[in-house]
BANUFI-674731 format. One record per residue (C-alpha): x, y, z. Coordinates in steps of 0.02 Angstrom, whole numbers, plus 50000, padded with zeros to 5 digits. Example, Ala and Ser with C-alpha at 12.3 -4.5 7.8 and 13.67 -1.06 7.14 Angstrom:
BANUFI-674731
506154977550390 506844994750357 
end
This chain:
BANUFI-674731
500025000149997 500705017549954 501155028250099 501175044349990 499485052550000 498505057649845 498725075349786 497025080849838 495865078349985 493945077849994 493095086250136 491575079450218 489835082350147 488755088950288 486895090950316 486175098750470 484725091450565 483385100450651 484305098350815 485795107150742 486815090850740 487925086750585 487355072550467 488435063650331 487605064050170 488975053450093 488675039550221 486905042450268 487355041950448 487435052550605 489075059150680 488555056750859 487075049950955 485445059350959 485305052951147 486845063851192 488505064251108 489565068551262 488745054551369 489015042551222 490855046151206 491105045251399 490265027551396 490785019451233 492605024951234 493305032251397 492375020951517 492495005351408 494325007751392 494495012051578 495595027051534 495495037451691 495925022451801 497315017251687 498035034551678 498045035751864 498865019251889 500165022851759 500485040051830 500735033152006 501905019951939 503025033751865 503135043352015 504545032752083 505705034651929 505085052851890 505285048851707 504055055051584 503075041751482 501715042851352 499935034851347 499375033851165 497505033351111 497145029850927 495525032450837 494715027850672 493535042550622 494005059750692 492365066950631 491935081950733 493345078850854 492115075850998 492955059951058 494675068751066 494025083551157 493085072451288 494745063551310 495675079051325 494465085851456 494585069451557 496495070351547 496485088151613 495325083251757 496525069751815 498085080451776 499415067151776 501115073351833 502265061451734 501225053851598 500915062751427 499445060551310 499695056351126 498035055451026 498125048650848 496545049850730 496225043850557 495005053150446 494705051150256 493445065550243 493875078950366 492645093050411 493065110050354 493515122050500 491905131550491 490785116250485 491735109050639 491605125250729 489715124850704 489545106150760 490555109750920 489565125150959 488265112251035 489485108351176 489785124451280 490685114251412 492075110151287 492215127851221 493995131251280 494615115351213 493665117251054 494445134251022 496165127851056 495875114050924 495065125250790 496485137650810 497715125850727 496535113050646 497095108550468 495615104650354 496395105350185 497835092650141 498095074250141 499525066050250 500105067250431 499735083050535 500515084850712 499715096950826 500325102650999 498795108451097 498785117051259 497825128751375 498605142151483 498545131751640 499255116051561 500935109851619 501165099251457 500445101051290 499345086151219 499955078851059 498665076950925 499125067550760 497795068950623 498115056450482 497065062550326 496745049250199 496325030350197 496525023250373 497365006950318 498645015850210 499055029750336 499275017150476 500325005350365 501435020250331 502085020350510 503735011350506 503904993650590 504885002450731 503255010350785 502364993350813 501744992250993 501465010251040 499585011451054 498735008351223 496915011551174 495845011351017 494165020650984 493345012750831 492165026250783 491975025250587 490275026250512 489345009550522 489914994550427 488264994550323 488745011150250 490615011550262 491344994350250 493045000150195 493295006850372 493024989750441 494054977950324 495304964850386 496834973950319 496404988450435 496034977450585 497784969850559 498604986750568 497784989750728 498514974350797 500274978350729 500244995750815 499614989250988 500524985351138 500134968551231 498644972251334 497954986551218 496124989151232 494794993951109 493034998251106 491695001950974 489805004850965 489644991950823 489304973750845 489214968950671 489764951450618 491104959750503 491844969150641 491944954450761 492744943050631 494014955450583 494534959450756 494594941150805 495614936850652 496834951450693 497084943150871 495974953450979 494944945051115 493284953151113 491654953351215 489934961251198 489484974651325 487844983951358 487674998051237 487365016451259 485605023151266 484405013351155 485815002851079 485714985951153 487534980651137 489304987051099 491064978651090 492504978951199 494184970751162 495984966951216 497594961851123 498424948951235 500044948551134 500704959450990 500364950950826 502034946950748 501284941750584 500744958850529 502264967850477 502404984350380 503524983650218 505334984850269 506404996550166 508324998050164 508155015650236 506935012050372 507205017150551 507655003950685 507325003150869 509045002250951 508265002751126 509455016651172 508765024751328 508815043951324 508585055951457 509975067951422 510425074751242 511795084951173 511345096251026 512875102950932 512435119550842 511515135350893 510515138750731 508815135450684 509045116550670 509875115050834 508745127250937 507165119450863 507745102250900 508225107251080 506445114051096 505665097851033 506705086851140 506395097751296 504455097051260 504645077851275 505485079251446 507315077051391 508675086851478 509635096251333 511365104351330 511555114951177 513375118951116 513775133551000 515525137550949 515125156450926 514875167551076 512935168751038 511665159550949 511115161450766 512785167850706 512815157950544 511475156050407 510135157850542 510725175450584 509845184650440 508575197750495 507175190150396 506895172350347 505565167550217 504345153450257 503635146350092 503205129150020 504215121249876 502815116549759 502915101949634 501945092949507 502595076949560 501495066049680 502915057449778 503715057649948 504785072849918 503325084149877 502335077050026 503805080650147 503945098250084 502035100750108 501955093050285 503485101750343 502825118950286 501135116650364 501955110550529 503145126050527 501585137850509 500825130450661 502445130650759 502725148550720 500985153050764 501245144750931 502905152150969 502265169550924 500875168751050 502205168451194 503705176351107 503245191451001 505045195450980 505105181650839 504235194850734 503185181650641 502185190150501 501015177750409 500875191150272 500865177550125 502115175149996 501945179249803 502975169649671 502925179849516 502475171049355 503565183849259 505165178349348 505015160449289 504645161349107 506295154649060 506135140149180 504405136049100 505245132748937 506065117749030 504655111349136 502805112749148 502095125649276 501445118549438 499705112449431 498935121749577 497475110749579 498545097649665 498575108749814 497135114949925 496695132749895 497205138450072 498925132150025 499235139749848 498165148849725 498415158849564 498195177949561 498055189349411 499215204549400 497855215849479 497525203449614 499315200949652 499685219949659 498235222749776 498875208549886 500655216149878 500185234249906 501215239549758 501065236949570 501875221249511 502285216649330 501245200649323 500155187849406 500825176649548 500565160749647 500075165549816 500585155349961 499285160750085 500035153650247 501835159650213 502715175550272 504305180450362 505055178750531 506635184050628 507725168650648 508765175050791 507185178250878 506565160450845 508225153150909 508055162951078 506305158351098 506585139851070 507915138851207 506915148251335 506555131751431 507165126251606 507585109351520 508885117951405 510595123351455 511495134251319 513405134851316 514135146051191 515975148551136 516185129851141 517285122251001 516815104050973 518235094350895 517645076050899 516435063850967 516715047151060 515545033751125 515885024951287 515685005951332 514055009851420 513305017751261 513435036151322 514225049751212 515645062351253 515895078251161 517775083651168 518505101051129 520085105651032 521155100951183 520265083951200 519415089151355 517665082151386 516395096751369 514905086251411 514295068351420 512515062751383 511465047251322 511305054551141 512065067751028 511185077350891 512325085950764 511485101750692 512955112550642 512715113250457 514215110550347 515345108550496 514635091150527 515855085150405 517295087450529 516715073250640 517345055450593 515535048450618 514685059550494 516145064050375 515485051650241 513865061750224 514005072750072 513485090350111 513815105349993 514245122750079 513475136849985 513905155350008 512345166750027 512315185250036 510765195950094 510645213850050 509815226050174 508945240250084 508315256350153 506405257850124 505845271250004 504135279950010 503565267749869 504295252149935 503675255250111 501945250750051 502525232550013 501515221250136 501915203550070 503515194350022 503815194649839 504885181949748 505675184249581 507395177849539 507745186049710 506525189449852 506125205149943 505305205350116 504245219750183 505235233650268 505565229550453 506315243050561 506545252850400 507545239850300 507005227850172 507895210950158 508365206649979 509195190249921 509975179249922 511465174549815 511975157349789 513845153049766 514915138149792 516425149749832 516385150250021 518245155850053 517805173350039 516435179050167 516615197550138 515135207950070 515235208149883 514635223249785 514285211549631 513165200249737 512215215849803 511895220749619 511325203249574 510135202849726 509315218549666 509335214549486 508295198949527 506815208649596 506815227249544 506205223749365 504585216949438 504285231749551 503805250249515 505295259449445 506415267249571 505515259649718 507095249749763 508765256649715 510595250349729 511055266849806 509915262949953 510875247950001 511265251050188 512135234850233 512135215750205 512615199350276 513545184050212 513335166850287 513655149150227 512205136350206 512345118050187 511405110050051 511265092749969 511325086249788 509505081649798 508985098149879 508295087750031 508855089350212 509815075050296 508855070450450 508925054850558 510035042250647 511815042250588 512305026150494 513775015350548 514705018750382 516095007250429 514834992450420 513784999550279 514694992950123 514884975650202 513054975850255 512464979650079 513804969749984 512314960549894 512114976049789 513694972049696 512794956649621 510994963549604 510434981749620 508644975149647 509214962549785 508394966949950 509474964950103 508754956150255 509074970150379 508894989150371 510365001150380 511584998650522 511565013450638 512605021650779 511475020450935 511265037451009 511905048250867 510815058650759 510995072650629 509935087050559 510855095950424 510785101050237 509265112250248 509855124850125 508855139450096 507275131050162 507755128550346 506405139150411 505135126950323 505995110750356 506885112050523 505315112650631 504645095650575 506415088550564 506625092950746 504975085350800 505405069350699 507115068250783 506405070950956 505115056950925 506445046050860 507665048950998 506265046551130 505535030951050 503825038551016 502695037450867 503425046650719 502575061750633 503185055550459 502695041950346 503925028150302 504215034750131 504555052250187 505845046350311 506765038150167 506985054550064 507875062950215 508825048150274 510625051250312 511135034750218 510215038050054 511745044749963 512855029950022 511565017749964 511435026149792 513285025949773 513365007149810 512085004049683 512995014849556 514605005249593 513774988249576 512924993349410 514674998549346 515484983149402 514174972149323 514314981449153 516214977549150 516084959049194 
end
């Protein structure tokens, strides 16, 4: 089954009953009981799975160790979100001190935000929770969506994963490493008589694969198809008195994890090294490092962040304004899907950060990509088919519409990225490390890494003195990652980039969106526009270049009113070195054991199609997040959350195929295939 979602997503078709409750015209069925949706959820799902009692017991058991742990509830059929909100309310009432809640829900036809708001308005008791959900609720794109939800008095956010698409496909897309994570299932799809796809055996088998021994489930349905599918998947089920006028419902338990149901294994899949992690060292104080530190701290890790300069964000993350936009594509593949999911996650993260840290200067003003700037490119490839994206992600504007949006006259139409904008990267870095779980140490030169016999890692300086020791190390220092023996084989390309800071004129001060031609220009902030950025492989000279200033302005001024931005108005600039990759995708994940890699995959010398028995051999406790290039603000937040989940052994926010396109071993694997192919041609 493919893990890459289709390019488009269908929303639910809703009719409204006289009572004000939503009704599905597609499935000819109700979303919740006419006898009381809240009471039904409490009875059929929370009580039947004994959730409050299990949470209390688990939290009490954790008090001795003081270590954080996660309780995972998964659901088929998110619908109006009522089951999730009731679960969150019960969780808040209990207020566990050590246990964290992760709720996963699959939905093929999500409600649009305004429809969900209307449906949830029936439950005033849930209003604060409903508003928190609606504020970040994605209603428009297939794939995985991770939301961190909290109220002002919450000590820990609740994690909500929404999987939009076919439930069997989206669950199968979780790597085999994630088997055995779910503690309780809510089976709340529409009835089998109208929605048999939701209850087919393949889906029941995925439930078993992702469940721990002892996982419980409950459902209102007692249909024979449901009972047979659950028993065949290994669940022990029993009938139980139903809610209201419904005579019966089902409860079930998985006595043991089903070893027969295995997700497809890929060479570049992630593995569970059982590497216990409480303390993590992050090397690099730019966006990738600071966002990773924040994601780890949010999961309860103690983080030490090391930066070689005397302050954070001194490299490519030190520019005044970073542009947040999505890389669009006609391809329906894992690369496109990663770029979309990363972009949408970054939008939510910046929104959350800005609420408590206004210094990040997040301006969701949208981004306009001008059609006139890419006429030469269109001679080589087709323009992006925007119908492959939801209208809230990207839409086409005429010249008049684009000019009205920008606030100044533009020379043509544009693709508008409605959720994009600009932000201050140093402010983001400072906000991310504002956490008691994070210790920042600047002026630390890391020379090498070494692992001890007990599996812990040490970071040593240029004098071979130990700077710090921890369970795991995350390398996020851009192109400087190549200095470490463990990551030296990873191919990264350092690229010089110069940004020009231009004094705003009377005309340019009216610009209120980011405009991208061959260069980009951001709206004026503190009297200066950011214009850039150059792209040069010559990194030896980091002095400001008048030639690159001229190139930056030439890439945008032709699209703006004459004289609105002048070369004579350049006030300053900044040069930094970014790290990119040959395939323009970041390098994120566990560091491979390259010394064992070639021997492990020696079979590729005989057949490029041969499939090894085991996935890539990795170095336990060593991770990397580099190669983000000019899209660090878009990619780094989701990369950070993925790594934090990977390090802490939690359910991942990425599908299997998306993990493969950012895997640190992908270039080594391609090279072995190439060498094997060349060898076979000469034999």
